[in-house]
C-alpha positions in Angstrom: -27.0 1.7 -11.8 -28.8 4.6 -10.1 -27.0 7.8 -10.2 -28.5 11.2 -9.5 -27.0 14.7 -9.2 -28.6 17.8 -7.9 -26.5 21.0 -7.5 -23.5 19.9 -5.4 -25.1 16.6 -4.3 -24.3 13.3 -6.0 -26.1 10.1 -5.0 -25.1 6.5 -5.9 -27.5 3.6 -5.4 -26.1 0.2 -6.1 -23.5 1.3 -8.6 -21.8 -1.9 -9.9 -18.8 -2.0 -12.3 -17.0 -5.2 -13.3 -14.7 -6.8 -15.8 -12.8 -10.1 -15.9 -10.6 -9.2 -13.0 -12.5 -6.7 -10.9 -15.8 -5.8 -9.3 -16.7 -2.6 -7.6 -19.8 -1.8 -5.8 -20.5 1.8 -4.6 -23.3 3.5 -2.8 -23.9 6.6 -0.8 -24.0 10.4 -1.1 -21.4 13.1 -1.7 -22.0 16.8 -1.3 -19.1 18.5 -3.0 -17.3 20.8 -0.6 -19.4 19.7 2.4 -19.8 16.0 3.3 -19.0 12.4 2.4 -21.2 9.3 3.0 -19.8 6.6 0.6 -19.3 2.9 0.8 -17.0 0.9 -1.6 -16.6 -2.8 -1.7 -15.3 -5.4 -4.2 -12.2 -7.0 -5.5 -9.6 -5.9 -8.1 -6.3 -6.7 -9.7 -3.7 -4.3 -8.4 -2.3 -3.6 -11.9 -4.5 -0.6 -12.8 -3.3 1.2 -9.6 0.3 1.3 -11.1 -0.9 4.4 -13.1 -1.2 6.4 -9.9 2.4 6.0 -8.7 5.1 7.2 -11.1 7.9 5.4 -9.3 6.4 1.9 -9.8 7.8 -0.3 -12.5 5.6 -3.2 -11.8 2.5 -3.9 -9.7 0.6 -7.2 -9.8 -1.7 -9.1 -7.4 -5.2 -9.2 -6.1 -7.1 -7.1 -3.5 -10.5 -7.4 -1.9 -11.8 -4.4 0.0 -14.6 -2.8 2.0 -14.0 1.0 2.6 -16.3 3.7 3.8 -15.7 7.5 3.6 -17.8 9.7 5.8 -17.9 13.0 7.6 -16.9 16.5 6.8 -15.3 17.4 3.4 -12.2 18.8 5.0 -11.8 16.1 7.6 -13.1 12.8 6.1 -13.2 9.7 8.2 -12.1 6.5 6.4 -12.9 3.1 7.8 -12.5 -0.4 6.4 -9.9 -2.8 5.1 -8.0 -4.1 2.1 -6.7 -7.6 1.9 -3.8 -8.1 -0.6 -2.6 -11.4 -2.0 -0.3 -12.8 -4.7 1.4 -9.4 -5.0 4.5 -8.3 -6.8 5.9 -4.8 -6.6 8.9 -3.3 -8.5 10.3 0.3 -8.3 11.9 1.9 -11.4 15.2 2.7 -9.7 15.6 -0.6 -7.9 16.8 -3.9 -9.5 15.1 -6.1 -6.9 11.3 -6.7 -6.7 9.1 -7.8 -3.9 7.2 -11.0 -4.7 4.7 -13.2 -2.9 3.3 -10.0 -1.3 0.3 -10.5 1.0 -1.1 -8.4 3.8 -4.0 -6.7 5.4 -4.3 -2.9 5.6 -7.1 -1.2 7.4 -8.3 2.4 8.0 -9.5 3.7 11.3 -10.8 7.2 11.0 -7.7 9.2 10.1 -5.2 6.4 10.4 -4.0 3.7 8.0 -2.6 0.6 9.7 -0.6 -2.1 8.1 -1.3 -4.9 10.5 0.6 -7.7 8.7 2.4 -7.7 5.4 4.9 -10.1 4.1 6.8 -11.0 1.0 10.1 -12.1 -0.5 12.9 -9.9 -1.8 16.3 -10.9 -3.0 15.6 -14.5 -2.0 14.8 -13.5 1.6 11.7 -13.0 3.7 10.4 -9.6 4.6 7.7 -8.6 7.1 6.2 -5.1 7.5 3.8 -3.5 9.9 3.2 0.1 10.7 0.8 3.0 10.5 0.3 6.4 8.9 -1.8 9.4 9.9 -3.9 10.7 7.1 -4.9 14.3 6.4 -7.5 14.7 3.6 -6.6 11.5 1.8 -2.8 12.2 2.0 -0.2 10.7 4.3 0.8 13.2 7.0 3.2 11.1 9.2 4.1 7.4 9.2 6.0 4.7 11.1 7.1 1.4 9.5 8.7 -1.6 11.1 10.5 -4.0 8.7 12.2 -7.3 9.4 14.4 -8.9 6.7 15.7 -12.5 6.9 18.2 -14.1 4.6 18.2 -11.7 1.7 21.1 -11.7 -0.8 22.0 -8.6 -2.7 24.6 -8.2 -5.4 25.3 -4.4 -5.8 28.0 -5.2 -8.4 29.2 -8.2 -10.3 32.2 -8.5 -7.9 30.2 -8.3 -4.6 27.4 -10.2 -2.9 26.1 -9.9 0.6 23.6 -12.1 2.5 22.0 -10.3 5.4 19.1 -9.8 7.8 17.9 -7.4 10.4 15.3 -4.9 11.6 14.7 -1.4 10.2 12.4 1.3 11.5 11.4 4.2 9.3 9.4 7.2 10.5 8.7 10.7 9.3 6.6 12.4 6.7 6.8 12.6 2.9 9.5 15.2 3.0 11.8 14.0 5.9 12.4 10.4 7.0 14.5 8.8 9.6 15.8 5.2 9.3 17.3 3.3 12.3 17.9 -0.3 13.0 20.3 -3.2 12.9 21.6 -5.1 9.9 23.5 -8.3 10.4 25.7 -9.5 7.5 25.5 -13.3 7.5 28.1 -13.7 4.8 29.5 -12.0 1.8 32.1 -12.2 -1.0 34.1 -9.6 -2.8 36.2 -10.6 -5.8 38.9 -8.2 -7.2 39.9 -9.0 -10.7 
């Protein structure tokens, strides 16, 4: 590990951190308030990232990544990709979890692109692709296209529905719009 700091400048030279499940290599320079020139690569379990999102109940899986951050402090350019496999995601307010999650996400300057993601939810197959515009490491606007096939939900003990369809979600973190088609394949309601 070679780390040096002088005034607002931080330099990393071959920083390597690892444990049983993860390895992180970092190098480059950072001038606080002015510029980025950093490179990160490695592999990791997804579980530690659960701490950063309060709405997550569960997060498991593996990721390998190569990501660079460069440019002006106020308009950083992010490039690189993240490959996710063997994933599982659960939200605190939802009973159903996404399992068998895999996909590839890449960064192109100020855009995040989900080129191909898939998984299973409620016994059905789900695919997802889309993009988001980033502004200083935050999502500014996004568009997601989701296809669901043969999922079965049971919102109550007396009702179950098997369905599929396409949903399109766009907006920002404050306002979203969802459009699409859902086809109910079959269902059952029992009144006791």
